[in-house]
C-alpha positions in Angstrom: 0.1 0.1 0.1 3.1 2.3 0.8 4.6 1.6 -2.6 1.0 2.4 -4.5 0.5 5.6 -2.5 4.2 6.5 -3.4 3.2 5.7 -7.0 0.0 7.9 -7.2 2.0 10.8 -5.5 4.6 10.7 -8.2 2.0 10.5 -11.1 -0.2 13.4 -9.4 2.8 15.4 -8.9 3.8 15.1 -12.6 0.5 15.9 -13.9 0.5 18.9 -11.6 3.8 20.4 -12.8 2.9 19.4 -16.8 0.0 22.1 -17.1 0.0 24.6 -19.6 2.4 27.5 -19.5 -0.3 29.9 -18.2 -1.0 27.6 -14.9 2.4 25.6 -14.5 4.2 26.0 -11.2 7.2 27.9 -11.1 10.0 26.6 -9.1 12.4 29.3 -6.9 15.5 30.4 -8.7 18.5 28.0 -8.2 16.3 24.9 -7.4 16.3 21.9 -9.8 14.1 19.0 -9.6 14.1 16.0 -11.5 12.7 12.4 -11.2 13.0 8.9 -13.2 10.0 6.2 -12.3 10.6 3.0 -13.7 7.5 0.5 -13.1 7.0 -3.1 -14.6 5.2 -6.3 -14.5 6.7 -9.7 -15.8 3.9 -12.1 -15.7 6.3 -15.0 -16.5 8.0 -14.3 -12.9 4.8 -13.0 -11.5 7.0 -10.1 -10.4 6.5 -6.3 -10.0 9.3 -4.0 -10.0 9.4 -0.3 -8.9 12.4 2.0 -9.3 12.7 5.7 -8.6 15.5 8.1 -8.7 14.5 11.7 -7.2 16.8 14.4 -7.6 16.8 17.9 -6.0 19.6 20.2 -6.4 19.7 23.9 -5.1 22.2 26.8 -5.8 22.5 30.3 -4.1 25.7 32.2 -4.8 28.8 30.3 -4.4 27.1 27.4 -2.8 25.1 24.6 -4.0 23.6 21.3 -2.3 21.9 18.3 -3.3 20.5 14.6 -2.7 19.1 11.8 -4.7 16.5 9.7 -2.8 16.4 6.1 -4.4 13.6 3.4 -4.1 14.2 -0.3 -5.4 11.4 -2.6 -4.8 12.5 -5.1 -5.1 16.1 -4.4 -5.8 18.1 -5.9 -8.6 18.7 -9.6 -8.1 22.5 -9.1 -8.4 24.3 -8.9 -5.3 27.0 -6.7 -6.5 24.4 -4.3 -7.1 21.9 -4.8 -4.3 24.5 -5.1 -1.7 22.3 -6.6 0.6 19.5 -4.2 0.4 16.5 -6.3 -1.1 13.8 -3.6 -0.6 15.4 -0.4 -0.6 14.5 3.2 0.1 16.9 5.9 1.5 19.1 9.0 0.5 21.7 7.3 -1.6 23.4 10.4 -2.6 24.1 13.8 -1.1 26.6 16.9 -1.3 27.4 20.1 -0.6 29.7 22.1 -2.8 31.3 25.6 -2.5 32.6 27.4 -5.9 35.4 30.1 -5.3 37.1 32.5 -7.3 40.3 34.5 -6.2 42.4 36.7 -8.6 42.1 34.3 -11.4 42.0 31.0 -9.4 38.8 29.2 -10.2 38.3 26.3 -7.7 35.4 24.3 -6.2 35.2 22.0 -3.1 32.7 18.9 -2.8 31.8 17.3 0.3 29.7 14.3 0.3 28.9 11.9 -2.6 30.3 12.4 -5.9 31.5 11.2 -9.5 34.7 12.0 -11.4 36.8 11.1 -14.3 40.5 11.4 -14.8 41.6 11.7 -18.4 39.3 8.8 -20.5 39.0 6.5 -17.5 42.1 4.5 -17.5 43.1 5.2 -13.8 39.8 6.4 -12.6 36.0 6.5 -13.8 33.8 7.2 -10.8 30.1 7.4 -12.7 26.5 6.3 -12.7 24.7 4.6 -15.7 21.1 3.6 -14.6 20.5 1.4 -17.6 23.2 -0.8 -16.3 22.4 -0.2 -12.7 26.4 0.8 -12.2 26.8 3.6 -9.5 30.2 3.5 -7.9 30.0 7.0 -6.4 32.5 7.9 -3.8 31.8 9.6 -0.4 34.2 12.1 0.7 35.7 15.3 -0.5 36.8 16.3 -3.6 38.5 19.7 -4.9 38.9 21.0 -8.4 41.5 24.4 -9.3 42.0 26.1 -12.4 44.7 28.9 -12.7 45.6 29.9 -16.2 46.6 27.0 -18.0 47.0 24.4 -14.9 43.8 22.3 -14.1 44.1 20.4 -10.6 41.6 17.8 -9.3 42.1 16.0 -6.0 39.9 13.7 -4.0 39.7 11.4 -1.1 36.6 9.1 -0.9 35.2 5.7 0.1 33.1 3.5 -2.4 30.1 1.2 -1.0 31.0 -2.3 -0.3 29.2 -5.7 -0.6 27.9 -5.2 2.9 27.0 -1.4 2.2 29.7 -0.4 4.4 32.0 2.5 3.4 35.5 1.3 4.7 38.0 1.2 2.0 39.7 4.5 1.0 40.7 5.9 -2.7 42.7 8.8 -2.9 43.5 10.4 -6.3 45.3 13.8 -7.9 45.0 14.8 -11.5 47.0 17.5 -13.1 46.8 19.0 -16.8 48.8 21.7 -18.2 47.5 23.4 -21.8 50.2 26.2 -21.9 51.7 24.6 -25.2 50.1 25.3 -28.3 47.7 22.7 -29.3 49.0 20.6 -26.9 47.9 19.3 -23.5 49.7 16.8 -21.1 48.3 15.5 -17.7 49.5 13.5 -14.9 47.4 11.4 -12.8 47.8 9.0 -9.5 45.2 7.0 -7.8 46.0 5.0 -4.8 43.6 2.4 -2.8 43.7 1.4 0.6 41.7 -1.8 1.2 40.1 -1.9 4.7 42.0 -5.3 5.3 44.6 -5.8 8.1 48.1 -6.1 7.1 47.3 -5.4 3.3 49.0 -2.9 1.3 47.6 -0.2 -1.1 47.5 -0.5 -4.8 48.5 2.3 -6.8 48.2 3.4 -10.4 50.2 6.3 -12.1 50.0 7.5 -15.6 51.2 10.4 -18.0 48.7 11.2 -21.2 49.4 13.6 -24.0 46.6 15.1 -26.3 48.4 17.2 -29.1 46.5 18.5 -32.4 48.8 18.8 -35.5 47.1 19.8 -38.5 44.4 17.5 -39.3 45.6 14.9 -36.8 44.2 14.8 -33.3 46.1 12.3 -30.9 45.3 11.3 -27.3 47.8 8.8 -25.7 48.1 7.5 -22.0 50.5 5.2 -20.2 50.0 3.9 -17.0 51.7 1.5 -14.5 50.4 -0.2 -11.4 52.2 -0.9 -8.2 51.4 -3.3 -5.0 53.9 -4.0 -2.2 52.1 -7.4 -1.5 52.5 -8.6 -5.3 55.9 -7.3 -5.5 57.2 -9.3 -2.5 54.9 -12.4 -2.8 55.0 -12.8 -6.1 58.0 -11.4 -7.7 60.5 -11.8 -4.5 60.7 -8.1 -4.4 62.5 -8.0 -7.7 59.7 -6.4 -9.8 58.4 -2.7 -9.0 55.9 -2.7 -11.6 52.9 -5.4 -11.3 50.7 -4.1 -13.9 50.7 -1.7 -17.0 48.2 -0.4 -19.6 48.2 1.7 -22.6 45.8 3.6 -24.7 45.8 5.9 -27.8 43.3 7.5 -30.4 44.6 8.7 -33.4 41.8 10.7 -35.8 42.7 12.2 -39.4 40.0 14.6 -40.8 40.4 15.7 -44.5 37.6 17.0 -46.7 35.2 14.0 -47.1 37.1 11.5 -45.5 37.9 10.7 -41.8 39.6 7.9 -40.3 40.0 6.9 -36.5 42.5 4.3 -35.1 42.5 3.2 -31.5 45.0 0.6 -29.8 44.9 -0.6 -26.2 47.1 -3.0 -24.1 45.7 -3.7 -20.2 47.8 -5.9 -18.4 46.7 -6.7 -14.9 45.4 -3.0 -14.6 42.1 -3.5 -13.0 41.8 -1.3 -9.6 39.0 -2.8 -7.6 37.9 -2.4 -3.9 39.0 -5.0 -1.2 35.7 -7.1 -1.8 35.9 -7.1 -5.6 32.7 -5.7 -6.2 33.6 -1.7 -7.1 35.7 -1.2 -10.1 37.2 2.1 -9.9 38.6 2.2 -13.6 37.0 2.0 -16.8 39.3 2.7 -19.7 38.1 2.7 -23.4 36.8 -0.9 -24.5 37.3 -0.5 -28.2 34.1 -2.2 -28.8 31.8 -0.5 -31.3 28.1 0.3 -30.0 25.1 -0.4 -32.3 21.7 1.3 -32.5 20.2 -2.3 -33.8 18.9 -5.2 -31.7 20.6 -8.3 -33.2 24.0 -6.6 -33.4 24.1 -6.2 -29.3 23.1 -9.7 -28.9 26.5 -11.3 -28.7 28.7 -8.8 -26.5 32.1 -9.0 -25.1 32.7 -7.3 -21.4 35.6 -5.4 -21.0 38.6 -7.3 -19.1 41.0 -4.4 -17.5 43.5 -6.8 -16.8 43.6 -9.1 -19.7 43.0 -7.8 -23.3 45.0 -6.1 -26.1 43.9 -5.1 -29.3 42.9 -2.1 -31.8 40.0 -0.7 -33.6 39.8 1.1 -36.9 37.0 3.2 -38.3 36.6 5.0 -41.4 34.1 7.3 -43.1 33.7 9.0 -46.6 31.0 11.2 -48.0 30.6 10.8 -51.8 28.1 13.6 -51.7 25.9 15.5 -49.4 23.4 12.9 -50.1 25.3 9.6 -49.7 28.4 8.2 -47.5 29.8 4.8 -46.3 31.2 3.9 -43.0 33.1 1.0 -41.8 34.9 -0.2 -38.5 36.9 -3.3 -37.6 38.2 -4.3 -34.3 39.6 -7.2 -32.5 40.6 -7.8 -29.0 42.7 -10.8 -28.0 44.1 -12.2 -24.2 47.5 -11.7 -23.1 50.4 -14.1 -24.0 51.9 -16.1 -21.3 54.4 -13.6 -20.6 52.2 -10.9 -19.4 51.9 -9.7 -15.7 48.4 -10.8 -15.7 49.4 -14.6 -16.2 52.6 -14.2 -13.9 50.7 -12.6 -11.1 47.9 -15.3 -11.2 50.3 -18.1 -12.0 48.7 -19.2 -15.3 50.1 -20.7 -18.3 47.4 -20.0 -21.0 47.6 -19.2 -24.8 46.4 -16.3 -26.6 42.9 -16.4 -28.0 40.7 -14.2 -29.3 38.0 -12.5 -27.2 36.1 -10.4 -29.9 36.5 -9.7 -33.7 33.9 -7.2 -35.2 33.4 -6.0 -38.7 30.7 -3.5 -39.6 30.1 -1.5 -42.9 27.1 0.5 -43.5 26.0 3.0 -46.2 23.6 5.3 -46.6 21.6 7.4 -49.2 19.2 10.3 -49.5 16.9 9.6 -52.4 15.1 12.6 -51.9 13.6 14.8 -49.3 11.2 11.8 -48.3 13.0 8.5 -48.3 16.7 8.1 -46.7 18.0 4.4 -46.7 20.7 2.6 -44.7 22.1 -0.6 -45.7 24.8 -2.5 -43.3 26.4 -5.8 -42.7 28.1 -6.9 -39.4 30.4 -9.8 -38.6 31.0 -10.7 -34.7 33.0 -13.5 -33.1 33.1 -13.4 -29.3 34.4 -15.6 -26.6 32.2 -15.6 -23.9 29.6 -17.8 -25.7 31.9 -18.9 -28.5 29.6 -17.7 -31.3 30.0 -16.2 -34.6 27.1 -14.4 -36.0 26.6 -12.6 -39.5 24.0 -9.7 -39.7 22.8 -8.1 -42.6 20.6 -4.8 -42.1 18.2 -2.5 -44.1 16.6 0.5 -42.8 14.3 3.2 -44.4 13.3 6.3 -43.3 10.3 8.0 -44.7 9.5 11.7 -44.2 6.2 13.1 -44.9 4.1 16.3 -43.7 7.0 17.9 -42.3 6.7 16.5 -38.6 6.1 12.9 -39.4 8.6 10.1 -39.7 8.3 6.3 -40.6 11.0 4.0 -39.8 11.3 0.6 -41.1 14.2 -1.6 -40.1 14.9 -5.3 -41.0 17.6 -7.4 -39.3 18.5 -10.8 -40.2 21.4 -12.8 -38.3 22.9 -16.1 -39.0 24.6 -17.4 -35.6 27.0 -20.3 -35.3 27.9 -21.7 -31.9 31.5 -23.1 -32.4 31.3 -25.1 -29.3 28.4 -27.2 -30.2 28.2 -26.6 -33.8 24.5 -25.7 -33.6 23.5 -23.2 -36.7 20.5 -20.9 -35.8 18.8 -17.8 -37.5 17.1 -14.7 -35.9 14.9 -11.9 -37.6 13.6 -8.7 -36.4 11.1 -6.2 -37.9 10.8 -2.8 -36.5 8.2 -0.1 -37.4 8.6 3.2 -35.8 6.4 6.1 -36.2 7.6 9.7 -35.0 5.3 12.6 -34.5 8.0 15.3 -33.8 8.2 16.3 -30.8 5.0 15.0 -29.2 4.8 11.3 -29.5 6.3 8.2 -31.0 5.0 4.3 -31.3 6.9 1.5 -32.3 6.4 -2.2 -33.0 9.0 -4.8 -32.7 9.0 -8.5 -33.3 11.8 -11.0 -33.3 11.9 -14.4 -34.4 14.2 -17.1 -33.6 14.6 -20.3 -35.8 16.3 -23.4 -34.4 16.8 -27.0 -35.9 17.6 -28.9 -32.5 17.0 -32.2 -34.5 17.5 -32.9 -38.2 14.1 -32.2 -39.9 12.6 -30.6 -36.8 12.3 -26.8 -36.9 11.5 -24.6 -33.7 10.6 -21.2 -33.9 10.2 -18.7 -31.0 8.5 -15.4 -31.4 8.8 -12.2 -29.3 6.7 -9.0 -30.0 5.9 -5.8 -28.0 4.7 -2.4 -28.8 6.2 1.0 -27.0 4.5 4.2 -26.8 6.5 7.4 -25.9 4.6 10.7 -25.3 5.9 14.1 -24.1 3.4 15.8 -22.0 5.8 19.2 -22.1 9.2 20.2 -22.5 9.6 18.8 -19.0 8.0 15.4 -18.7 8.2 12.4 -21.0 6.5 8.8 -20.8 7.3 5.5 -22.2 5.3 2.3 -22.0 6.0 -1.0 -23.3 3.5 -3.9 -23.5 4.5 -7.6 -24.9 7.5 -9.8 -24.8 11.2 -9.2 -25.3 14.0 -11.7 -26.1 16.8 -12.0 -23.3 20.0 -10.3 -23.8 22.5 -8.1 -22.5 22.8 -4.3 -22.2 26.5 -3.0 -23.0 27.7 0.4 -22.6 31.4 1.0 -22.9 32.2 -2.6 -22.5 30.2 -3.0 -19.0 27.3 -5.4 -19.4 24.2 -6.3 -17.6 22.1 -9.2 -18.5 18.6 -8.7 -19.1 16.0 -12.0 -18.6 13.4 -12.7 -21.0 10.3 -10.5 -20.3 6.5 -10.7 -21.0 4.5 -8.1 -19.4 4.3 -4.2 -19.4 6.7 -1.3 -18.5 6.1 2.2 -17.8 8.9 5.0 -17.3 8.7 8.6 -16.7 11.4 11.4 -16.9 10.6 14.6 -15.3 12.9 17.7 -15.0 12.4 21.2 -13.9 
């Protein structure tokens, strides 16, 4: 009853604030409120879920403060996410911040919960991603400062452990200098002290450069890892560096052509808290993220300690109306000589974790018709599967505000372990009336032949409605069934089981 009452209050409040411009409530200056509400019912498991994130922030002069009130009933089944809080309602995030300016020195001090990023995440990435239910925020103090060409960020905070207790301590400092023309250099250091007696701290240090030379843009970062326990117990005190990492991105632009190349080498470089449930660093994964259903069906999660590889992407525009893009990437495990294998006493051969290729062309026939045609190949180690995926997508524009999208996806899958071959097909129809509402219908069919001559087909289908009440409130409703699969962002993945039921979400911002 309490849960249903809270839902009614949230819905009523959103309707109240979504009134016409003449009658809508105006918030005091400096006050910002946002609320994300997700409700679902799965008839397969007969389970109702309620998730709500309520944020309120207030700024007055140099001071700002805020908090986030979270409700999860029930919480996520993953123990790393729920941390023992199966029915949870509490203030999960709170802070106070002061912005200061002294004679050209601009600085800020934040006390409480905070997120931050050093470089591109090689050493430190403290962030929230609600679609993945990732939230590795720190509780402590963070200071930033900017003076002329120097930027400084320093922090000390504690993550939430498996038992919902904050005891481990993380210190970090990041310094950037941009005083050289078209050239930036950065230095970072992070140190993690676990809440375990007689356990040494782990530290990561890195240097990065970011020059721009004509049509070339470069980002490169190299890092090392130190730990006295590993140094003494594994290497008998003879090796100072127990992990290393390198990431680089080079981009070239010329007229209608552009190309981007990335390389990575992550060797025993994961930085985690004492119980292994919080990962502090999430470097670039070099995995392409797709807007299509089937291309995301076979992901390969990022491993900060045991992978090396590269990715290349090229784009060429033949004219204002047509173009072509292609992407190729490969990720492999590290050899027997790697620090990862030495530290963990392994003797494993190099294997391919993921290999992917995607090419797509597009052409605008006229103002009313735009076509995309693509083909993807993916091979990944986690399920030991190869897949081939052709895609055809057409956009029909009419009436100025109306768009109809029709997308066909077909995927041939080959399980290299069992030898099984099967097919998946997806048809997506989406109508958008800008900017007020949208409606889409997505159906997927999987065709297998477990025994010769015996064909088994499974079908999933759902309808999704989206409606924007005002510039402040957006809603989305889904009815039907959805195939099980993984959601992956930046190489971090979360498994979503098969779903049959109804979902409702509402995003409110003021």
